[in-house]
C-alpha positions as a printed NumPy array, in Angstrom:
array([[ 84.507, 117.772,  96.266],
       [ 82.806, 115.82 ,  99.096],
       [ 82.808, 117.214, 102.614],
       [ 85.954, 116.023, 104.405],
       [ 87.304, 115.858, 107.954],
       [ 91.083, 116.141, 107.561],
       [ 93.558, 115.204, 110.284],
       [ 96.874, 117.014, 109.814],
       [ 99.666, 118.083, 112.156],
       [101.826, 119.211, 109.219],
       [102.758, 122.931, 109.211],
       [100.729, 124.767, 106.589],
       [103.819, 126.773, 105.677],
       [105.579, 123.557, 104.572],
       [102.688, 121.442, 103.312],
       [100.316, 123.688, 101.317],
       [ 97.13 , 121.678, 101.729],
       [ 95.065, 124.536, 100.311],
       [ 97.002, 124.25 ,  97.042],
       [ 96.784, 120.461,  96.947],
       [ 93.029, 120.163,  97.447],
       [ 90.014, 121.444,  95.543],
       [ 87.423, 123.808,  97.004],
       [ 88.831, 123.63 , 100.533],
       [ 86.867, 126.495, 102.086],
       [ 83.493, 124.867, 101.559],
       [ 84.542, 121.239, 101.8  ],
       [ 87.326, 120.62 , 104.335],
       [ 87.3  , 120.818, 108.108],
       [ 90.967, 120.859, 109.129],
       [ 91.745, 119.335, 112.525],
       [ 95.19 , 120.588, 113.489],
       [ 97.265, 122.371, 116.124],
       [ 98.123, 125.976, 116.926],
       [101.765, 125.234, 116.103],
       [100.905, 123.826, 112.668],
       [ 99.118, 127.002, 111.565],
       [101.606, 129.499, 113.008],
       [102.656, 131.895, 110.264],
       [ 99.788, 130.775, 108.017],
       [ 96.836, 132.365, 109.788],
       [ 95.704, 134.03 , 106.56 ],
       [ 95.665, 130.669, 104.761],
       [ 93.721, 129.121, 107.628],
       [ 91.081, 131.862, 107.561],
       [ 90.681, 131.88 , 103.788],
       [ 90.828, 128.18 , 103.015],
       [ 89.845, 126.375, 106.231],
       [ 87.293, 128.602, 107.994],
       [ 85.666, 125.557, 109.63 ],
       [ 88.928, 124.401, 111.22 ],
       [ 89.329, 122.962, 114.704],
       [ 92.517, 123.668, 116.683],
       [ 93.59 , 121.355, 119.507],
       [ 96.279, 121.816, 122.144],
       [ 97.427, 118.194, 122.364],
       [ 97.151, 116.49 , 118.978],
       [ 97.54 , 112.952, 120.33 ],
       [ 95.253, 113.344, 123.345],
       [ 92.079, 111.286, 123.603],
       [ 90.122, 114.545, 123.672],
       [ 91.23 , 115.15 , 120.075],
       [ 89.25 , 112.07 , 119.019],
       [ 86.118, 113.642, 120.479],
       [ 86.857, 116.94 , 118.734],
       [ 87.309, 115.125, 115.434],
       [ 83.995, 113.301, 115.705],
       [ 82.12 , 116.442, 116.75 ],
       [ 83.632, 118.374, 113.833],
       [ 82.845, 115.59 , 111.356],
       [ 79.223, 115.337, 112.457],
       [ 78.693, 119.103, 112.536],
       [ 80.165, 119.455, 109.057],
       [ 78.317, 116.477, 107.642],
       [ 81.596, 114.85 , 106.621],
       [ 81.362, 112.254, 103.87 ],
       [ 85.057, 111.296, 104.005],
       [ 87.847, 111.253, 106.591],
       [ 91.43 , 111.873, 105.446],
       [ 94.86 , 112.096, 107.07 ],
       [ 98.353, 113.215, 106.124],
       [100.574, 111.271, 108.556],
       [101.127, 107.648, 109.493],
       [100.249, 108.43 , 113.113],
       [ 96.702, 109.258, 111.965],
       [ 96.056, 106.195, 109.783],
       [ 94.395, 104.12 , 112.478],
       [ 92.476, 106.929, 114.206],
       [ 91.075, 108.04 , 110.816],
       [ 90.015, 104.457, 110.043],
       [ 88.24 , 104.122, 113.384],
       [ 86.357, 107.385, 112.828],
       [ 85.284, 106.252, 109.346],
       [ 83.815, 103.066, 110.764],
       [ 82.104, 104.877, 113.617],
       [ 80.47 , 107.293, 111.171],
       [ 79.805, 104.657, 108.494],
       [ 82.002, 106.38 , 105.902],
       [ 83.955, 104.788, 103.024],
       [ 87.725, 104.454, 102.901],
       [ 90.369, 102.438, 104.721],
       [ 88.834, 100.566, 107.661],
       [ 90.443,  99.388, 110.882],
       [ 91.357,  95.901, 109.637],
       [ 93.338,  97.386, 106.758],
       [ 94.783, 100.239, 108.825],
       [ 95.922,  97.841, 111.553],
       [ 97.609,  95.57 , 109.003],
       [ 99.55 ,  98.531, 107.61 ],
       [100.438,  99.953, 111.043],
       [101.045,  96.989, 113.354],
       [104.183,  95.241, 112.119],
       [103.459,  92.023, 114.014],
       [ 99.963,  91.76 , 112.504],
       [101.396,  92.705, 109.102],
       [104.1  ,  90.045, 109.157],
       [101.698,  87.364, 110.358],
       [ 99.356,  88.072, 107.441],
       [102.231,  88.092, 104.947],
       [103.715,  84.89 , 106.368],
       [100.328,  83.173, 106.175],
       [100.085,  84.267, 102.533],
       [103.435,  82.574, 101.823],
       [105.396,  85.799, 101.391],
       [109.002,  86.133, 102.627],
       [109.358,  87.832, 106.014],
       [112.018,  87.554, 108.726],
       [111.457,  85.315, 111.71 ],
       [109.539,  87.392, 114.257],
       [107.632,  87.352, 117.532],
       [105.547,  89.748, 119.578],
       [107.379,  90.904, 122.7  ],
       [104.925,  91.425, 125.539],
       [107.406,  90.793, 128.353],
       [111.184,  90.519, 128.773],
       [110.85 ,  86.737, 128.815],
       [109.343,  86.834, 125.308],
       [112.452,  88.657, 124.157],
       [114.745,  86.172, 125.898],
       [112.862,  83.267, 124.299],
       [113.311,  84.82 , 120.853],
       [117.   ,  85.49 , 121.459],
       [117.496,  81.865, 122.5  ],
       [115.808,  80.657, 119.303],
       [117.773,  82.889, 116.918],
       [121.204,  82.159, 115.522],
       [122.423,  85.691, 115.03 ],
       [121.534,  89.323, 115.8  ],
       [117.979,  90.267, 116.719],
       [116.155,  93.492, 115.885],
       [113.719,  94.846, 118.459],
       [111.273,  97.533, 117.358],
       [107.945,  99.198, 118.178],
       [105.085,  97.417, 116.42 ],
       [103.572, 100.715, 115.262],
       [106.71 , 102.789, 114.914],
       [107.811, 104.843, 111.912],
       [111.137, 106.175, 110.703],
       [113.131, 103.547, 112.653],
       [111.801, 105.026, 115.904],
       [113.063, 103.027, 118.878],
       [114.704, 100.318, 116.758],
       [117.588,  98.456, 118.369],
       [119.893,  95.685, 117.167],
       [120.864,  93.181, 119.864],
       [124.14 ,  91.422, 119.143],
       [125.555,  91.021, 122.632],
       [124.419,  90.707, 126.233],
       [125.442,  94.347, 126.666],
       [123.053,  95.354, 123.836],
       [120.202,  93.516, 125.567],
       [120.979,  95.155, 128.893],
       [121.125,  98.591, 127.254],
       [117.743,  98.053, 125.59 ],
       [116.108,  96.964, 128.853],
       [117.74 ,  99.848, 130.727],
       [116.096, 102.466, 128.501],
       [112.601, 101.507, 129.671],
       [112.066, 104.672, 131.712],
       [113.234, 107.   , 128.92 ],
       [111.535, 105.259, 126.001],
       [108.816, 107.18 , 124.174],
       [107.205, 103.832, 123.353],
       [106.073, 102.193, 126.612],
       [107.444,  98.777, 127.537],
       [103.969,  97.218, 127.598],
       [102.142,  94.312, 125.983],
       [101.182,  94.988, 122.381],
       [103.857,  97.643, 121.857],
       [107.023,  95.747, 120.823],
       [108.228,  92.939, 118.59 ],
       [111.486,  91.217, 117.709],
       [112.661,  89.819, 114.41 ],
       [115.69 ,  88.105, 112.978],
       [118.381,  90.304, 111.444],
       [118.386,  90.198, 107.634],
       [121.59 ,  90.655, 105.635],
       [121.147,  92.273, 102.232],
       [120.797,  95.462, 100.25 ],
       [117.867,  97.66 , 101.291],
       [115.18 ,  98.904,  98.88 ],
       [111.883, 100.754,  98.919],
       [108.933, 100.544,  96.541],
       [106.528, 103.481,  96.374],
       [103.298, 104.097,  94.549],
       [ 99.507, 104.142,  94.661],
       [ 97.235, 101.215,  95.533],
       [ 93.491, 100.784,  95.312],
       [ 91.182,  97.984,  96.424],
       [ 93.943,  95.437,  97.005],
       [ 95.974,  96.063,  93.861],
       [ 98.826,  98.322,  92.853],
       [ 97.863, 101.088,  90.424],
       [101.483, 102.112,  89.796],
       [104.786, 101.864,  91.665],
       [108.557, 101.961,  91.274],
       [111.483, 100.629,  93.337],
       [114.547, 102.488,  94.603],
       [117.685, 101.404,  96.428],
       [118.72 , 102.961,  99.733],
       [122.368, 103.586, 100.516],
       [121.796, 102.02 , 103.96 ],
       [119.104, 100.995, 106.406],
       [117.045, 103.784, 107.978],
       [117.946, 102.582, 111.48 ],
       [121.633, 102.613, 110.529],
       [121.21 , 106.179, 109.27 ],
       [119.594, 107.252, 112.534],
       [122.055, 105.484, 114.816],
       [125.166, 106.276, 112.761],
       [124.249, 109.95 , 112.123],
       [125.092, 109.478, 108.447],
       [123.44 , 110.755, 105.279],
       [120.475, 108.826, 103.88 ],
       [119.912, 108.528, 100.139],
       [118.243, 106.408,  97.492],
       [118.167, 106.113,  93.712],
       [115.362, 104.951,  91.425],
       [116.19 , 101.682,  89.687],
       [116.337, 101.554,  85.905],
       [113.559,  99.833,  83.987],
       [115.978,  97.197,  82.689],
       [117.538,  96.519,  86.102],
       [116.879,  92.843,  86.812],
       [115.707,  93.746,  90.325],
       [113.006,  96.173,  89.193],
       [110.422,  93.631,  88.031],
       [110.905,  91.433,  91.083],
       [110.436,  94.267,  93.54 ],
       [107.351,  95.54 ,  91.722],
       [105.902,  92.02 ,  91.815],
       [106.681,  91.832,  95.529],
       [104.746,  95.068,  96.111],
       [101.776,  93.697,  94.178],
       [101.813,  90.481,  96.212],
       [102.105,  92.296,  99.549],
       [ 99.251,  94.686,  98.766],
       [ 97.089,  91.768,  97.628],
       [ 97.826,  89.832, 100.831],
       [ 96.736,  92.566, 103.263],
       [ 93.161,  93.752, 103.923],
       [ 92.254,  96.095, 101.102],
       [ 91.334,  99.754, 101.276],
       [ 88.644, 100.504,  98.668],
       [ 89.751, 104.047,  97.868],
       [ 93.221, 104.911,  96.517],
       [ 96.078, 105.367,  98.959],
       [ 99.805, 105.974,  98.639],
       [102.043, 103.199,  99.939],
       [105.679, 102.803, 100.959],
       [107.197,  99.31 , 101.107],
       [110.693,  98.417, 102.339],
       [112.476,  95.142, 101.594],
       [115.882,  93.513, 101.506],
       [117.49 ,  91.607,  98.668],
       [120.069,  89.068,  99.807],
       [123.014,  87.669,  97.888],
       [120.671,  85.083,  96.359],
       [118.471,  87.85 ,  94.915],
       [115.427,  86.784,  96.903],
       [113.418,  89.582,  98.551],
       [112.436,  89.696, 102.225],
       [109.726,  92.133, 103.322],
       [110.676,  94.612, 106.027],
       [107.361,  96.504, 106.225],
       [104.75 ,  98.452, 104.274],
       [102.828, 101.607, 105.17 ],
       [ 99.635, 103.002, 103.66 ],
       [101.046, 106.493, 103.184],
       [103.694, 108.166, 101.053],
       [107.338, 107.601, 101.891],
       [109.184, 110.256, 103.873],
       [112.289, 112.279, 103.136],
       [112.414, 113.279,  99.474],
       [110.757, 110.107,  98.158],
       [107.574, 111.85 ,  97.001],
       [109.562, 114.653,  95.329],
       [111.731, 112.098,  93.526],
       [108.674, 110.204,  92.308],
       [107.19 , 113.467,  91.043],
       [110.303, 114.213,  88.974],
       [110.256, 110.71 ,  87.537],
       [106.544, 110.259,  86.885],
       [104.876, 113.668,  87.297],
       [102.961, 112.639,  90.437],
       [103.712, 113.728,  94.007],
       [102.666, 110.716,  96.089],
       [101.828, 112.621,  99.283],
       [ 99.643, 115.037,  97.33 ],
       [ 98.111, 112.315,  95.162],
       [ 97.36 , 110.101,  98.154],
       [ 95.698, 112.915, 100.078],
       [ 93.641, 114.073,  97.096],
       [ 92.448, 110.505,  96.553],
       [ 91.373, 110.236, 100.202],
       [ 89.373, 113.428,  99.675],
       [ 87.53 , 112.066,  96.643],
       [ 89.562, 113.518,  93.764],
       [ 90.412, 111.389,  90.736],
       [ 93.914, 110.001,  90.304],
       [ 96.287, 112.031,  88.152],
       [ 98.118, 108.868,  87.09 ],
       [ 95.948, 105.766,  86.762],
       [ 98.338, 103.321,  85.059],
       [101.846, 101.93 ,  85.306],
       [104.546, 103.91 ,  83.439],
       [107.089, 101.846,  81.522],
       [110.054, 103.716,  82.995],
       [110.92 , 106.864,  84.965],
       [110.827, 109.966,  82.814],
       [114.024, 111.172,  84.47 ],
       [116.493, 109.029,  86.457],
       [116.515, 110.618,  89.902],
       [117.874, 110.144,  93.401],
       [117.911, 112.069,  96.647],
       [119.954, 112.569,  99.808],
       [119.361, 113.981, 103.29 ],
       [122.332, 115.325, 105.253],
       [121.871, 115.035, 109.022],
       [122.459, 117.901, 111.448],
       [125.741, 117.703, 113.321],
       [126.75 , 118.693, 116.832],
       [127.389, 122.377, 117.337],
       [126.78 , 125.639, 115.46 ],
       [126.005, 125.202, 111.785],
       [128.057, 126.9  , 109.08 ],
       [126.855, 125.989, 105.576],
       [129.015, 125.927, 102.435],
       [129.884, 129.425, 101.267],
       [129.68 , 128.6  ,  97.566],
       [127.029, 126.856,  95.443],
       [127.426, 123.127,  94.908],
       [129.598, 122.49 ,  91.805],
       [128.285, 118.964,  91.174],
       [126.044, 118.875,  88.05 ],
       [122.45 , 117.705,  88.303],
       [122.136, 118.665,  91.978],
       [119.182, 120.662,  93.35 ],
       [120.297, 121.372,  96.929],
       [118.119, 122.963,  99.613],
       [119.643, 123.99 , 102.953],
       [117.062, 123.674, 105.739],
       [118.921, 125.365, 108.598],
       [119.888, 128.983, 109.088],
       [123.611, 129.692, 109.575],
       [124.46 , 129.649, 113.253],
       [121.723, 127.18 , 114.206],
       [122.73 , 125.122, 117.244],
       [122.157, 121.381, 116.767],
       [122.655, 118.271, 118.853],
       [122.799, 115.663, 116.118],
       [120.14 , 113.654, 114.325],
       [117.018, 113.147, 116.462],
       [114.646, 111.463, 113.984],
       [115.085, 109.828, 110.597],
       [113.661, 112.575, 108.372],
       [115.443, 115.437, 110.123],
       [118.027, 117.118, 107.936],
       [120.355, 120.066, 107.697],
       [119.975, 119.943, 103.911],
       [118.521, 117.759, 101.215],
       [119.069, 117.387,  97.501],
       [117.413, 115.908,  94.452],
       [119.972, 114.571,  91.994],
       [119.381, 113.785,  88.328],
       [121.56 , 112.128,  85.717],
       [121.449, 110.011,  82.589],
       [121.637, 106.707,  84.483],
       [121.313, 105.456,  88.084],
       [125.082, 104.842,  88.13 ],
       [125.756, 108.451,  87.193],
       [123.392, 109.599,  89.952],
       [125.247, 107.454,  92.497],
       [128.549, 109.004,  91.431],
       [127.07 , 112.488,  91.743],
       [125.704, 111.616,  95.201],
       [129.202, 110.563,  96.249],
       [130.716, 113.804,  94.945],
       [127.951, 115.85 ,  96.575],
       [128.489, 114.134,  99.924],
       [132.248, 114.718,  99.787],
       [131.698, 118.395,  98.92 ],
       [129.096, 118.854, 101.69 ],
       [131.269, 117.262, 104.358],
       [134.327, 119.284, 103.292],
       [132.579, 122.664, 103.197],
       [130.213, 122.356, 106.172],
       [131.257, 122.9  , 109.769],
       [129.656, 122.346, 113.187],
       [131.609, 124.304, 115.808]])
């Protein structure tokens, strides 16, 4: 295994990097935080003796620590585990002259305005959009649109900061949150796009050098922003091989990956798109990392490959486990995340009676919660299997009814 500088803020107790990677002790310098290694000090000492701990992961000083660690270790590759690190890892690669995703590719997969401009120029379907560098830019876009407008951070993830402006009151509310927004109201930070009506899908897989190695589409039960704002469960189900939408969405993923600046080494990707009543796709966005929630776990059940693990191993120089496109999922699978409520959590007293459900409760009984704070947060999650996607959807409905009936927040 080559020598690697690895950015990761993921807790070692939840993401076992030492089990995912080969020969970590001699090969990997882990750049992480004190919080991320809490409770896993033995793992850190045994598998990442050359680690670097930082107090503020997103501080500029962390960039200096990363470069110093990479040079001292003689790093041949730079890898990351989160979308927030995609661009900083690319910049460090270029500064050190190392292979992997460069800044042009990383920017295209992180900056939604740059992304959509490249896709539009390639003739691919995207919503109307504009960069918002001042309130007047937003007013100009609102004047030009016949319908609702979505305003979002250009480099956000998980529907962070997304707002839908339908009325003057919505616009005023968005502008009024300037002081409390985690994303600054500054040039280069925001964009607006036309609202798209349609069913929402995601396509996940592995790409390499501007082409898709393998991928498969799934259908969400709702938009991620709607899940976050409505405090409702979020779920998706893998499409069947003979579903007429499957081939079109896979082709869309291939076209999008081909249109953006390529990364020479394999990476996981997560694409989101709408299908309208006419069946035509419209690209929402694509990221050069594995999808969140239980997407990677679902893909592993269907195809034997965990996309987060596979993508990280590929960044670190390991060969792909799956190097071709499967004809169909080995097991029809779906997943659901149940959001935390408001109050003290009391979980169901009895096991879930719905067949095909593998439920994991993430909160201890009595945990005090104040609702859903970010898209991937959950009180519980479940993988659901069945003979067909329709059966999985029915089981998801039964599971949701059971969860809501037997869970309390007092």
